[in-house]
Backbone atoms as SQL, in Angstrom:
CREATE TABLE atoms (id INTEGER PRIMARY KEY, chain TEXT, resi INTEGER, resn TEXT, atom TEXT, x REAL, y REAL, z REAL);
INSERT INTO atoms VALUES
  (1, 'A', 1, 'MET', 'N', -1.462, 161.337, -13.831),
  (2, 'A', 1, 'MET', 'CA', -0.122, 161.486, -14.168),
  (3, 'A', 1, 'MET', 'C', 0.717, 160.889, -12.807),
  (4, 'A', 2, 'LYS', 'N', 1.715, 160.352, -13.558),
  (5, 'A', 2, 'LYS', 'CA', 2.710, 160.067, -12.408),
  (6, 'A', 2, 'LYS', 'C', 4.052, 160.624, -12.758),
  (7, 'A', 3, 'GLN', 'N', 5.107, 160.758, -11.687),
  (8, 'A', 3, 'GLN', 'CA', 5.990, 161.515, -11.630),
  (9, 'A', 3, 'GLN', 'C', 7.313, 160.598, -11.330),
  (10, 'A', 4, 'LEU', 'N', 8.210, 160.534, -12.428),
  (11, 'A', 4, 'LEU', 'CA', 9.555, 159.726, -12.308),
  (12, 'A', 4, 'LEU', 'C', 10.717, 160.534, -11.671),
  (13, 'A', 5, 'LEU', 'N', 11.417, 160.340, -11.142),
  (14, 'A', 5, 'LEU', 'CA', 12.806, 160.830, -10.696),
  (15, 'A', 5, 'LEU', 'C', 14.086, 159.989, -11.338),
  (16, 'A', 6, 'VAL', 'N', 14.750, 160.550, -12.181),
  (17, 'A', 6, 'VAL', 'CA', 15.501, 159.974, -13.206),
  (18, 'A', 6, 'VAL', 'C', 16.955, 160.500, -12.631),
  (19, 'A', 7, 'PHE', 'N', 18.081, 159.287, -12.434),
  (20, 'A', 7, 'PHE', 'CA', 19.214, 159.709, -12.234),
  (21, 'A', 7, 'PHE', 'C', 20.072, 159.375, -13.445),
  (22, 'A', 8, 'GLY', 'N', 21.250, 159.970, -13.630),
  (23, 'A', 8, 'GLY', 'CA', 22.262, 159.808, -14.605),
  (24, 'A', 8, 'GLY', 'C', 22.941, 160.962, -14.939),
  (25, 'A', 9, 'ASP', 'N', 23.225, 161.237, -16.198),
  (26, 'A', 9, 'ASP', 'CA', 24.098, 162.450, -16.455),
  (27, 'A', 9, 'ASP', 'C', 23.555, 163.719, -16.053),
  (28, 'A', 10, 'LYS', 'N', 22.054, 163.647, -15.760),
  (29, 'A', 10, 'LYS', 'CA', 21.327, 164.739, -15.090),
  (30, 'A', 10, 'LYS', 'C', 20.633, 164.195, -14.035),
  (31, 'A', 11, 'ILE', 'N', 19.893, 164.919, -13.039),
  (32, 'A', 11, 'ILE', 'CA', 19.093, 164.233, -12.076),
  (33, 'A', 11, 'ILE', 'C', 17.953, 165.247, -12.322),
  (34, 'A', 12, 'PHE', 'N', 16.638, 164.674, -12.846),
  (35, 'A', 12, 'PHE', 'CA', 15.372, 165.336, -13.183),
  (36, 'A', 12, 'PHE', 'C', 14.256, 164.583, -12.994),
  (37, 'A', 13, 'LYS', 'N', 13.169, 165.489, -12.770),
  (38, 'A', 13, 'LYS', 'CA', 11.848, 164.698, -12.553),
  (39, 'A', 13, 'LYS', 'C', 11.040, 164.894, -14.105),
  (40, 'A', 14, 'ILE', 'N', 10.235, 163.910, -14.098),
  (41, 'A', 14, 'ILE', 'CA', 9.493, 164.220, -15.334),
  (42, 'A', 14, 'ILE', 'C', 7.871, 163.335, -15.188),
  (43, 'A', 15, 'SER', 'N', 6.845, 164.063, -15.386),
  (44, 'A', 15, 'SER', 'CA', 5.537, 163.766, -15.227),
  (45, 'A', 15, 'SER', 'C', 5.175, 163.003, -16.496),
  (46, 'A', 16, 'ILE', 'N', 4.496, 161.686, -16.376),
  (47, 'A', 16, 'ILE', 'CA', 4.215, 161.041, -17.387),
  (48, 'A', 16, 'ILE', 'C', 2.828, 160.553, -17.325),
  (49, 'A', 17, 'PRO', 'N', 2.103, 160.323, -18.419),
  (50, 'A', 17, 'PRO', 'CA', 0.691, 159.495, -18.450),
  (51, 'A', 17, 'PRO', 'C', 0.684, 158.271, -17.469),
  (52, 'A', 18, 'ASP', 'N', -0.464, 158.361, -16.879),
  (53, 'A', 18, 'ASP', 'CA', -0.368, 156.779, -15.902),
  (54, 'A', 18, 'ASP', 'C', -0.489, 155.671, -16.894),
  (55, 'A', 19, 'ASP', 'N', -0.903, 155.850, -18.105),
  (56, 'A', 19, 'ASP', 'CA', -1.061, 154.706, -18.774),
  (57, 'A', 19, 'ASP', 'C', 0.238, 154.598, -19.817),
  (58, 'A', 20, 'ALA', 'N', 1.293, 155.518, -19.595),
  (59, 'A', 20, 'ALA', 'CA', 2.503, 155.296, -20.596),
  (60, 'A', 20, 'ALA', 'C', 3.131, 154.038, -20.121),
  (61, 'A', 21, 'LYS', 'N', 3.838, 153.510, -21.211),
  (62, 'A', 21, 'LYS', 'CA', 4.984, 152.377, -20.931),
  (63, 'A', 21, 'LYS', 'C', 6.010, 153.146, -20.927),
  (64, 'A', 22, 'VAL', 'N', 6.763, 152.470, -19.854),
  (65, 'A', 22, 'VAL', 'CA', 8.230, 152.898, -19.633),
  (66, 'A', 22, 'VAL', 'C', 9.216, 151.554, -19.777),
  (67, 'A', 23, 'THR', 'N', 10.269, 151.889, -20.706),
  (68, 'A', 23, 'THR', 'CA', 11.459, 150.781, -20.657),
  (69, 'A', 23, 'THR', 'C', 12.455, 151.170, -20.479),
  (70, 'A', 24, 'TYR', 'N', 13.714, 150.706, -20.086),
  (71, 'A', 24, 'TYR', 'CA', 15.093, 150.795, -19.780),
  (72, 'A', 24, 'TYR', 'C', 15.983, 150.040, -20.152),
  (73, 'A', 25, 'GLY', 'N', 16.961, 150.337, -20.843),
  (74, 'A', 25, 'GLY', 'CA', 18.060, 149.237, -21.532),
  (75, 'A', 25, 'GLY', 'C', 19.061, 150.232, -22.111),
  (76, 'A', 26, 'PRO', 'N', 19.919, 149.238, -22.826),
  (77, 'A', 26, 'PRO', 'CA', 21.210, 150.036, -23.481),
  (78, 'A', 26, 'PRO', 'C', 20.621, 150.900, -24.542),
  (79, 'A', 27, 'TRP', 'N', 21.459, 152.079, -25.113),
  (80, 'A', 27, 'TRP', 'CA', 20.963, 152.710, -26.105),
  (81, 'A', 27, 'TRP', 'C', 21.085, 151.910, -27.274),
  (82, 'A', 28, 'SER', 'N', 21.778, 150.790, -27.653),
  (83, 'A', 28, 'SER', 'CA', 21.739, 150.144, -28.877),
  (84, 'A', 28, 'SER', 'C', 21.936, 148.634, -28.376),
  (85, 'A', 29, 'PRO', 'N', 21.698, 147.667, -29.296),
  (86, 'A', 29, 'PRO', 'CA', 22.052, 146.196, -28.842),
  (87, 'A', 29, 'PRO', 'C', 23.666, 146.002, -28.868),
  (88, 'A', 30, 'PRO', 'N', 24.186, 144.843, -28.302),
  (89, 'A', 30, 'PRO', 'CA', 25.710, 144.850, -28.303),
  (90, 'A', 30, 'PRO', 'C', 26.085, 144.332, -29.746),
  (91, 'A', 31, 'THR', 'N', 27.209, 144.656, -29.793),
  (92, 'A', 31, 'THR', 'CA', 27.930, 143.980, -31.038),
  (93, 'A', 31, 'THR', 'C', 27.813, 142.568, -31.244),
  (94, 'A', 32, 'LYS', 'N', 28.337, 142.107, -32.461),
  (95, 'A', 32, 'LYS', 'CA', 28.073, 140.646, -32.700),
  (96, 'A', 32, 'LYS', 'C', 28.836, 139.761, -31.712),
  (97, 'A', 33, 'LYS', 'N', 29.992, 140.445, -31.153),
  (98, 'A', 33, 'LYS', 'CA', 30.784, 139.673, -30.387),
  (99, 'A', 33, 'LYS', 'C', 30.148, 139.651, -28.824),
  (100, 'A', 34, 'GLY', 'N', 28.928, 140.407, -28.682),
  (101, 'A', 34, 'GLY', 'CA', 28.280, 140.142, -27.439),
  (102, 'A', 34, 'GLY', 'C', 28.903, 141.441, -26.388),
  (103, 'A', 35, 'HIS', 'N', 29.362, 142.523, -26.846),
  (104, 'A', 35, 'HIS', 'CA', 29.856, 143.444, -26.179),
  (105, 'A', 35, 'HIS', 'C', 29.418, 144.820, -26.418),
  (106, 'A', 36, 'TRP', 'N', 29.183, 145.774, -25.569),
  (107, 'A', 36, 'TRP', 'CA', 28.515, 147.095, -25.975),
  (108, 'A', 36, 'TRP', 'C', 29.899, 147.924, -25.990),
  (109, 'A', 37, 'ASP', 'N', 29.665, 148.933, -26.436),
  (110, 'A', 37, 'ASP', 'CA', 30.815, 150.282, -26.528),
  (111, 'A', 37, 'ASP', 'C', 30.763, 150.892, -25.231),
  (112, 'A', 38, 'GLU', 'N', 31.776, 151.592, -25.025),
  (113, 'A', 38, 'GLU', 'CA', 31.810, 152.422, -23.797),
  (114, 'A', 38, 'GLU', 'C', 30.732, 153.398, -23.789),
  (115, 'A', 39, 'GLY', 'N', 30.130, 153.919, -25.010),
  (116, 'A', 39, 'GLY', 'CA', 28.804, 154.809, -24.733),
  (117, 'A', 39, 'GLY', 'C', 27.377, 154.130, -24.384),
  (118, 'A', 40, 'SER', 'N', 27.733, 152.746, -24.656),
  (119, 'A', 40, 'SER', 'CA', 26.337, 152.060, -24.575),
  (120, 'A', 40, 'SER', 'C', 26.222, 151.571, -23.199),
  (121, 'A', 41, 'LYS', 'N', 27.188, 151.947, -22.148),
  (122, 'A', 41, 'LYS', 'CA', 26.901, 151.170, -20.885),
  (123, 'A', 41, 'LYS', 'C', 25.865, 151.987, -20.083),
  (124, 'A', 42, 'ALA', 'N', 25.746, 153.154, -20.176),
  (125, 'A', 42, 'ALA', 'CA', 24.706, 153.868, -19.472),
  (126, 'A', 42, 'ALA', 'C', 23.350, 153.472, -20.177),
  (127, 'A', 43, 'GLY', 'N', 22.294, 153.724, -19.534),
  (128, 'A', 43, 'GLY', 'CA', 21.103, 153.246, -20.123),
  (129, 'A', 43, 'GLY', 'C', 20.421, 154.110, -20.605),
  (130, 'A', 44, 'THR', 'N', 19.229, 153.725, -21.434),
  (131, 'A', 44, 'THR', 'CA', 18.209, 154.793, -21.912),
  (132, 'A', 44, 'THR', 'C', 16.822, 154.433, -21.509),
  (133, 'A', 45, 'LEU', 'N', 16.428, 155.459, -21.185),
  (134, 'A', 45, 'LEU', 'CA', 15.025, 155.617, -20.657),
  (135, 'A', 45, 'LEU', 'C', 14.035, 155.974, -21.508),
  (136, 'A', 46, 'ARG', 'N', 13.066, 154.915, -22.074),
  (137, 'A', 46, 'ARG', 'CA', 12.046, 155.455, -23.156),
  (138, 'A', 46, 'ARG', 'C', 10.591, 155.461, -22.607),
  (139, 'A', 47, 'ILE', 'N', 9.968, 156.268, -22.860),
  (140, 'A', 47, 'ILE', 'CA', 8.645, 156.421, -22.417),
  (141, 'A', 47, 'ILE', 'C', 7.677, 156.482, -24.042),
  (142, 'A', 48, 'TYR', 'N', 6.565, 155.424, -23.608),
  (143, 'A', 48, 'TYR', 'CA', 5.476, 155.360, -24.826),
  (144, 'A', 48, 'TYR', 'C', 4.403, 155.581, -24.392),
  (145, 'A', 49, 'GLN', 'N', 3.410, 156.361, -25.432),
  (146, 'A', 49, 'GLN', 'CA', 2.048, 156.348, -25.259),
  (147, 'A', 49, 'GLN', 'C', 1.106, 155.365, -25.959),
  (148, 'A', 50, 'GLY', 'N', 0.528, 154.676, -25.194),
  (149, 'A', 50, 'GLY', 'CA', -0.238, 153.606, -25.966),
  (150, 'A', 50, 'GLY', 'C', 0.739, 152.268, -26.149),
  (151, 'A', 51, 'THR', 'N', 1.419, 152.177, -27.333),
  (152, 'A', 51, 'THR', 'CA', 2.136, 151.085, -28.045),
  (153, 'A', 51, 'THR', 'C', 3.591, 151.600, -28.103),
  (154, 'A', 52, 'LYS', 'N', 4.526, 150.583, -28.378),
  (155, 'A', 52, 'LYS', 'CA', 5.851, 150.990, -28.525),
  (156, 'A', 52, 'LYS', 'C', 5.939, 151.647, -30.106),
  (157, 'A', 53, 'ASP', 'N', 4.894, 151.840, -30.898),
  (158, 'A', 53, 'ASP', 'CA', 5.313, 152.498, -32.040),
  (159, 'A', 53, 'ASP', 'C', 4.856, 154.303, -31.750),
  (160, 'A', 54, 'ASN', 'N', 4.608, 154.571, -30.588),
  (161, 'A', 54, 'ASN', 'CA', 4.338, 155.687, -30.242),
  (162, 'A', 54, 'ASN', 'C', 5.192, 156.266, -29.280),
  (163, 'A', 55, 'ILE', 'N', 6.580, 156.703, -29.364),
  (164, 'A', 55, 'ILE', 'CA', 7.485, 156.819, -28.403),
  (165, 'A', 55, 'ILE', 'C', 7.246, 158.590, -27.965),
  (166, 'A', 56, 'ILE', 'N', 7.264, 158.788, -26.806),
  (167, 'A', 56, 'ILE', 'CA', 6.934, 160.404, -26.517),
  (168, 'A', 56, 'ILE', 'C', 8.137, 160.896, -25.919),
  (169, 'A', 57, 'ALA', 'N', 9.159, 159.931, -25.442),
  (170, 'A', 57, 'ALA', 'CA', 10.389, 160.731, -24.856),
  (171, 'A', 57, 'ALA', 'C', 11.361, 159.445, -24.841),
  (172, 'A', 58, 'CYS', 'N', 12.657, 159.824, -24.897),
  (173, 'A', 58, 'CYS', 'CA', 13.878, 159.071, -24.871),
  (174, 'A', 58, 'CYS', 'C', 15.055, 159.907, -24.144),
  (175, 'A', 59, 'PHE', 'N', 15.451, 159.458, -23.273),
  (176, 'A', 59, 'PHE', 'CA', 16.625, 159.894, -22.293),
  (177, 'A', 59, 'PHE', 'C', 17.833, 159.124, -22.385),
  (178, 'A', 60, 'ALA', 'N', 18.898, 159.622, -22.913),
  (179, 'A', 60, 'ALA', 'CA', 20.195, 158.569, -22.703),
  (180, 'A', 60, 'ALA', 'C', 21.127, 159.138, -21.424),
  (181, 'A', 61, 'GLY', 'N', 21.911, 158.299, -21.236),
  (182, 'A', 61, 'GLY', 'CA', 23.004, 158.421, -20.102),
  (183, 'A', 61, 'GLY', 'C', 22.149, 158.279, -18.595),
  (184, 'A', 62, 'VAL', 'N', 21.158, 157.465, -18.481),
  (185, 'A', 62, 'VAL', 'CA', 20.213, 157.246, -17.415),
  (186, 'A', 62, 'VAL', 'C', 20.897, 156.102, -16.700),
  (187, 'A', 63, 'THR', 'N', 21.379, 156.299, -15.349),
  (188, 'A', 63, 'THR', 'CA', 21.664, 155.077, -14.607),
  (189, 'A', 63, 'THR', 'C', 20.810, 154.470, -13.615),
  (190, 'A', 64, 'GLY', 'N', 19.546, 155.157, -13.338),
  (191, 'A', 64, 'GLY', 'CA', 18.618, 154.646, -12.691),
  (192, 'A', 64, 'GLY', 'C', 17.104, 155.524, -12.537),
  (193, 'A', 65, 'PHE', 'N', 16.266, 155.167, -12.144),
  (194, 'A', 65, 'PHE', 'CA', 14.686, 155.704, -12.195),
  (195, 'A', 65, 'PHE', 'C', 13.851, 155.167, -11.262),
  (196, 'A', 66, 'ARG', 'N', 13.051, 155.913, -10.887),
  (197, 'A', 66, 'ARG', 'CA', 12.080, 155.404, -9.765),
  (198, 'A', 66, 'ARG', 'C', 10.600, 156.283, -10.106),
  (199, 'A', 67, 'ASP', 'N', 9.570, 155.710, -9.672),
  (200, 'A', 67, 'ASP', 'CA', 8.412, 156.463, -9.560),
  (201, 'A', 67, 'ASP', 'C', 8.066, 156.998, -8.076),
  (202, 'A', 68, 'LEU', 'N', 8.035, 158.267, -8.014),
  (203, 'A', 68, 'LEU', 'CA', 7.980, 158.987, -6.779),
  (204, 'A', 68, 'LEU', 'C', 6.828, 158.488, -5.966),
  (205, 'A', 69, 'THR', 'N', 5.813, 157.935, -6.576),
  (206, 'A', 69, 'THR', 'CA', 4.870, 157.508, -5.352),
  (207, 'A', 69, 'THR', 'C', 5.187, 156.372, -4.503),
  (208, 'A', 70, 'MET', 'N', 6.391, 155.596, -4.896),
  (209, 'A', 70, 'MET', 'CA', 7.058, 154.654, -3.963),
  (210, 'A', 70, 'MET', 'C', 7.506, 155.237, -2.831),
  (211, 'A', 71, 'ASP', 'N', 7.514, 154.606, -1.588),
  (212, 'A', 71, 'ASP', 'CA', 8.301, 154.804, -0.401),
  (213, 'A', 71, 'ASP', 'C', 9.598, 154.346, -0.740),
  (214, 'A', 72, 'TYR', 'N', 10.705, 155.400, -0.168),
  (215, 'A', 72, 'TYR', 'CA', 12.096, 155.206, -0.375),
  (216, 'A', 72, 'TYR', 'C', 12.762, 155.818, 0.559),
  (217, 'A', 73, 'ALA', 'N', 13.594, 154.839, 1.316),
  (218, 'A', 73, 'ALA', 'CA', 14.559, 155.540, 2.339),
  (219, 'A', 73, 'ALA', 'C', 15.859, 154.872, 2.215),
  (220, 'A', 74, 'GLU', 'N', 16.827, 155.321, 2.592),
  (221, 'A', 74, 'GLU', 'CA', 18.095, 155.058, 2.672),
  (222, 'A', 74, 'GLU', 'C', 18.902, 155.256, 3.757),
  (223, 'A', 75, 'GLN', 'N', 19.654, 154.578, 4.489),
  (224, 'A', 75, 'GLN', 'CA', 20.217, 154.443, 5.678),
  (225, 'A', 75, 'GLN', 'C', 21.651, 155.220, 5.297),
  (226, 'A', 76, 'ILE', 'N', 21.850, 156.303, 6.253),
  (227, 'A', 76, 'ILE', 'CA', 23.203, 156.831, 5.830),
  (228, 'A', 76, 'ILE', 'C', 24.077, 156.948, 7.229),
  (229, 'A', 77, 'ILE', 'N', 25.099, 157.437, 7.202),
  (230, 'A', 77, 'ILE', 'CA', 25.888, 157.484, 8.295),
  (231, 'A', 77, 'ILE', 'C', 26.530, 158.738, 8.547),
  (232, 'A', 78, 'LYS', 'N', 26.418, 159.615, 9.186),
  (233, 'A', 78, 'LYS', 'CA', 26.841, 160.852, 9.304),
  (234, 'A', 78, 'LYS', 'C', 27.998, 160.790, 10.609),
  (235, 'A', 79, 'GLU', 'N', 29.278, 161.439, 10.066),
  (236, 'A', 79, 'GLU', 'CA', 30.543, 161.372, 10.937),
  (237, 'A', 79, 'GLU', 'C', 30.667, 162.756, 11.087),
  (238, 'A', 80, 'GLU', 'N', 31.183, 163.143, 12.458),
  (239, 'A', 80, 'GLU', 'CA', 31.790, 164.420, 12.952),
  (240, 'A', 80, 'GLU', 'C', 32.953, 163.960, 13.882),
  (241, 'A', 81, 'GLY', 'N', 33.792, 164.802, 14.027),
  (242, 'A', 81, 'GLY', 'CA', 34.953, 164.459, 14.491),
  (243, 'A', 81, 'GLY', 'C', 36.203, 165.244, 14.096),
  (244, 'A', 82, 'ALA', 'N', 37.447, 164.728, 14.524),
  (245, 'A', 82, 'ALA', 'CA', 38.667, 165.238, 14.080),
  (246, 'A', 82, 'ALA', 'C', 39.692, 164.170, 14.227),
  (247, 'A', 83, 'THR', 'N', 40.971, 164.384, 13.630),
  (248, 'A', 83, 'THR', 'CA', 41.946, 163.480, 13.806),
  (249, 'A', 83, 'THR', 'C', 43.141, 164.430, 14.090),
  (250, 'A', 84, 'ILE', 'N', 43.582, 163.899, 15.515),
  (251, 'A', 84, 'ILE', 'CA', 44.609, 164.783, 15.950),
  (252, 'A', 84, 'ILE', 'C', 46.040, 164.032, 15.874),
  (253, 'A', 85, 'TRP', 'N', 47.291, 164.975, 15.391),
  (254, 'A', 85, 'TRP', 'CA', 48.728, 164.045, 15.321),
  (255, 'A', 85, 'TRP', 'C', 49.224, 164.660, 16.468),
  (256, 'A', 86, 'LYS', 'N', 49.919, 163.842, 17.029),
  (257, 'A', 86, 'LYS', 'CA', 50.817, 164.379, 18.311),
  (258, 'A', 86, 'LYS', 'C', 51.992, 163.901, 18.133),
  (259, 'A', 87, 'ASP', 'N', 53.183, 164.848, 18.397),
  (260, 'A', 87, 'ASP', 'CA', 54.558, 164.446, 17.920),
  (261, 'A', 87, 'ASP', 'C', 55.480, 164.530, 19.521),
  (262, 'A', 88, 'ASP', 'N', 55.981, 163.213, 19.724),
  (263, 'A', 88, 'ASP', 'CA', 56.800, 163.461, 20.981),
  (264, 'A', 88, 'ASP', 'C', 58.098, 162.505, 20.646),
  (265, 'A', 89, 'GLU', 'N', 59.054, 162.351, 21.554),
  (266, 'A', 89, 'GLU', 'CA', 60.329, 161.450, 21.468),
  (267, 'A', 89, 'GLU', 'C', 59.923, 160.372, 21.122),
  (268, 'A', 90, 'LYS', 'N', 58.887, 159.691, 21.241),
  (269, 'A', 90, 'LYS', 'CA', 58.401, 158.263, 20.855),
  (270, 'A', 90, 'LYS', 'C', 57.996, 158.230, 19.497),
  (271, 'A', 91, 'GLY', 'N', 57.845, 159.632, 18.629),
  (272, 'A', 91, 'GLY', 'CA', 57.312, 159.286, 17.406),
  (273, 'A', 91, 'GLY', 'C', 55.893, 159.956, 17.452),
  (274, 'A', 92, 'TYR', 'N', 55.310, 159.882, 16.172),
  (275, 'A', 92, 'TYR', 'CA', 53.789, 160.292, 15.977),
  (276, 'A', 92, 'TYR', 'C', 52.770, 159.583, 16.658),
  (277, 'A', 93, 'VAL', 'N', 51.825, 160.133, 17.049),
  (278, 'A', 93, 'VAL', 'CA', 50.801, 159.385, 17.730),
  (279, 'A', 93, 'VAL', 'C', 49.356, 160.059, 16.910),
  (280, 'A', 94, 'ARG', 'N', 48.684, 159.148, 16.501),
  (281, 'A', 94, 'ARG', 'CA', 47.433, 159.638, 15.674),
  (282, 'A', 94, 'ARG', 'C', 46.121, 159.410, 16.680),
  (283, 'A', 95, 'GLU', 'N', 45.234, 160.304, 17.165),
  (284, 'A', 95, 'GLU', 'CA', 44.326, 160.420, 17.721),
  (285, 'A', 95, 'GLU', 'C', 42.882, 160.514, 17.289),
  (286, 'A', 96, 'ASP', 'N', 41.974, 159.725, 17.020),
  (287, 'A', 96, 'ASP', 'CA', 40.655, 159.970, 16.345),
  (288, 'A', 96, 'ASP', 'C', 39.803, 160.313, 17.442),
  (289, 'A', 97, 'LYS', 'N', 39.145, 161.411, 17.309),
  (290, 'A', 97, 'LYS', 'CA', 37.626, 161.439, 17.947),
  (291, 'A', 97, 'LYS', 'C', 36.621, 161.773, 17.133),
  (292, 'A', 98, 'ILE', 'N', 35.997, 160.682, 16.896),
  (293, 'A', 98, 'ILE', 'CA', 34.866, 160.674, 15.684),
  (294, 'A', 98, 'ILE', 'C', 33.495, 159.961, 16.321),
  (295, 'A', 99, 'LYS', 'N', 32.459, 160.866, 15.919),
  (296, 'A', 99, 'LYS', 'CA', 31.003, 160.386, 16.647),
  (297, 'A', 99, 'LYS', 'C', 30.329, 160.353, 14.930),
  (298, 'A', 100, 'ARG', 'N', 29.875, 158.925, 15.170),
  (299, 'A', 100, 'ARG', 'CA', 29.035, 158.124, 14.025),
  (300, 'A', 100, 'ARG', 'C', 27.579, 158.195, 14.431),
  (301, 'A', 101, 'ASP', 'N', 26.737, 158.717, 13.704),
  (302, 'A', 101, 'ASP', 'CA', 25.147, 158.332, 13.894),
  (303, 'A', 101, 'ASP', 'C', 24.542, 157.955, 12.772),
  (304, 'A', 102, 'LYS', 'N', 23.806, 156.814, 12.683),
  (305, 'A', 102, 'LYS', 'CA', 22.858, 156.259, 11.409),
  (306, 'A', 102, 'LYS', 'C', 21.660, 157.041, 11.587),
  (307, 'A', 103, 'GLU', 'N', 20.936, 157.180, 10.492),
  (308, 'A', 103, 'GLU', 'CA', 19.543, 157.726, 10.336),
  (309, 'A', 103, 'GLU', 'C', 19.080, 157.347, 8.811),
  (310, 'A', 104, 'TRP', 'N', 17.981, 157.391, 8.802),
  (311, 'A', 104, 'TRP', 'CA', 17.175, 157.228, 7.445),
  (312, 'A', 104, 'TRP', 'C', 17.049, 158.188, 6.808),
  (313, 'A', 105, 'MET', 'N', 17.349, 158.371, 5.410),
  (314, 'A', 105, 'MET', 'CA', 16.976, 159.638, 4.655),
  (315, 'A', 105, 'MET', 'C', 16.142, 159.260, 3.594),
  (316, 'A', 106, 'ASN', 'N', 15.156, 160.031, 3.388),
  (317, 'A', 106, 'ASN', 'CA', 14.223, 159.552, 2.123),
  (318, 'A', 106, 'ASN', 'C', 14.170, 160.363, 1.133),
  (319, 'A', 107, 'ASP', 'N', 14.948, 161.629, 1.067),
  (320, 'A', 107, 'ASP', 'CA', 15.143, 162.596, 0.027),
  (321, 'A', 107, 'ASP', 'C', 16.123, 162.153, -0.839),
  (322, 'A', 108, 'PRO', 'N', 16.052, 161.631, -2.225),
  (323, 'A', 108, 'PRO', 'CA', 17.103, 161.067, -2.949),
  (324, 'A', 108, 'PRO', 'C', 17.815, 162.056, -3.570),
  (325, 'A', 109, 'LEU', 'N', 17.479, 163.345, -3.728),
  (326, 'A', 109, 'LEU', 'CA', 18.236, 164.386, -4.144),
  (327, 'A', 109, 'LEU', 'C', 19.423, 164.596, -2.932),
  (328, 'A', 110, 'LEU', 'N', 19.033, 164.615, -1.788),
  (329, 'A', 110, 'LEU', 'CA', 20.177, 164.813, -0.745),
  (330, 'A', 110, 'LEU', 'C', 20.981, 163.790, -0.374),
  (331, 'A', 111, 'LEU', 'N', 20.761, 162.337, -1.210),
  (332, 'A', 111, 'LEU', 'CA', 21.726, 161.327, -1.007),
  (333, 'A', 111, 'LEU', 'C', 22.876, 161.166, -2.044),
  (334, 'A', 112, 'GLU', 'N', 22.681, 162.014, -3.084),
  (335, 'A', 112, 'GLU', 'CA', 23.375, 162.272, -4.084),
  (336, 'A', 112, 'GLU', 'C', 24.833, 162.546, -3.552),
  (337, 'A', 113, 'LYS', 'N', 26.000, 161.886, -4.034),
  (338, 'A', 113, 'LYS', 'CA', 27.267, 162.220, -3.515),
  (339, 'A', 113, 'LYS', 'C', 27.748, 163.819, -4.179),
  (340, 'A', 114, 'PRO', 'N', 28.246, 164.654, -3.131),
  (341, 'A', 114, 'PRO', 'CA', 28.685, 166.000, -3.538),
  (342, 'A', 114, 'PRO', 'C', 29.642, 166.044, -4.480),
  (343, 'A', 115, 'LYS', 'N', 29.697, 166.858, -5.556),
  (344, 'A', 115, 'LYS', 'CA', 30.848, 166.994, -6.506),
  (345, 'A', 115, 'LYS', 'C', 31.855, 167.494, -5.816),
  (346, 'A', 116, 'LYS', 'N', 33.168, 166.967, -6.223),
  (347, 'A', 116, 'LYS', 'CA', 34.378, 167.677, -5.894),
  (348, 'A', 116, 'LYS', 'C', 34.580, 169.111, -6.405),
  (349, 'A', 117, 'THR', 'N', 35.079, 170.128, -5.575),
  (350, 'A', 117, 'THR', 'CA', 35.259, 171.387, -6.147),
  (351, 'A', 117, 'THR', 'C', 36.620, 171.531, -5.941),
  (352, 'A', 118, 'ARG', 'N', 37.205, 172.363, -6.880),
  (353, 'A', 118, 'ARG', 'CA', 38.833, 172.703, -6.865),
  (354, 'A', 118, 'ARG', 'C', 38.755, 173.953, -6.108),
  (355, 'A', 119, 'LYS', 'N', 40.028, 174.016, -5.353),
  (356, 'A', 119, 'LYS', 'CA', 40.313, 175.121, -4.361),
  (357, 'A', 119, 'LYS', 'C', 41.610, 175.711, -5.157);
């Protein structure tokens, strides 16, 4: 068995047979004018056992996927600091004190952008 990490509407892992065939593409072919509708822009991940006649899974809304046995790392930049605004007789002055560090991160779930929360 091999395991895939799938990104899109949801992020999930799925174990599939080693001999499974995996395809990725739009949900449906383009219109006669050669355009996809808005819903077709996200991809569809299909998994077949043996031949294309035997589909065993289909996931819509997929933007990417990878086999977890592949090594993967992404360089990220961490910023720490503050911006200070000072006001004097000459006007406002902005002072930035920021420290930037680069590092390689290999956990794709930690690389996802955090969702904005309302306060």
